[in-house]
C-alpha positions, 0 to 999 in steps of 0.5 A: 723336813717337808719344806726341805723336800719341797725346796729340793723338788723345785730346784730339780724342776728348775734344773730340768728346764734350765736353758744354757746359752753358748755364744761365739765371741770371735772367728775360729774353730768350734772346739776352741774355748777362747772363741766362746763366751765364758770359754763354754764349748757347746757339747756334741749332744746339744740339749733340748733346752740349749741355745747355740748362737753363731755370730762369727764364722765358725768351722767344724771338722771331724765331729759328730754333732746332734742338736736337740735344742736351738742353733741360731746362725747369723754368720757362717757355719762351715762343716767338713772333713767327715763331720756329721750333723744330725738336727733333732731340734731347730736350726735358724739361719738368719739373713746374712747367715750361711751353712756350708760344706765343701766338696770331697769332705765326706760330711753329711747333714741330717734334718730330723725336725726343723730348719728355718732358712732366711740365709744360705744353705750351700750343700755339696755333699748330702743333705737328708731331710726327714723333717721340715725345711722352710726356705725363705732364702737360698739353697745352693745344691752344688759347688763350682770348683774351678775355671780351666780357661774354657769352662767352669768345672764342677766338684762332686755334685750335691745331693738332697734327699727329701723324705718329708717337707721342703717348702719355699716361702716368698722369694726362697728358691733352690738352685741346682747345677753340676749334676746335683740331684734332689730326690724324694718328695717334691718341693712345695711352696707357701707354707707360712702357716705350717712354718709358724706352727713348727717353729713356735712349738716347744721342742722336747714336748713337740718331738715326743708328741709328733712321733705318736702319729702315723698316716696311711696310705700316704700318698692316698687316692682319697681315704686316709687314716691317721693312727695314734699310738694310744687313744686321746682326745684331739682336734684335726685340721687340714690345710693346703700349702698356702695355709688355707683350711680345706676341711672342717675341724674333726674332733675325736676321742679314739686311736684313729681318724679316717678322712676322705680327701676324694673331693680335694685336688691332687697336691700336698696337704697338712694335717694339724693335730692338737691335744692338751696344748700340744701340736703335731703336723703330718704331711699328706699327699693326695694323688 
């Protein structure tokens, strides 16, 4: 009987961490099982261990989708007609891949964790970033609608609300036109080290670990405190946007750590918090 319990425990453990892969095999609508490998349509609530691979142009209409896992895009993923996507996991847009939404579609995209874009994000509705967008490709925050013989007329303007970190790496850039706006935090550059930390982190574990910390005041004129939800042993490292370490490693065994940034130049910095093979990153703005 003991062997049976052990076997069942191993089965349950393996099931909890099993990965399900959903992969397109042809162009078409998201909800059409004929265009997914083995007829398996991704669930509206994509699991933390799930991987969705978009290798063919795919359209999403009138859906509410939450991604807790990983979506890899090498073709075009278009969402419209009141489609709302919330990303709590990772979205990877490869070179040649694209995410877009059309004007007047009343759709939205909220990023709560990480987008790694080496392709194109074409935004003409609202893109809200509460996490990290690493942009080595192109973000077009507008759409030109038609030419009337005299000038190009624009559709409804795109809106980007940046509540955390949007970083252009390499040749990545954001292009705005037609009255489009980007509000919130300024876009920074050169976050290759931060990109590696975030995109290589384990999803479920990292999301929970990330939420244990808060930073105040932020922005700061000098002294900043990193607060933890409970005491723990951790190391804190501070980097600038180029990935250069700008502060000696701080080791703590308490529920908070205070750091004096008064000797640093004004700008954006990243505090990397490590404990028991888990990593979290918090952005700090030095005024």
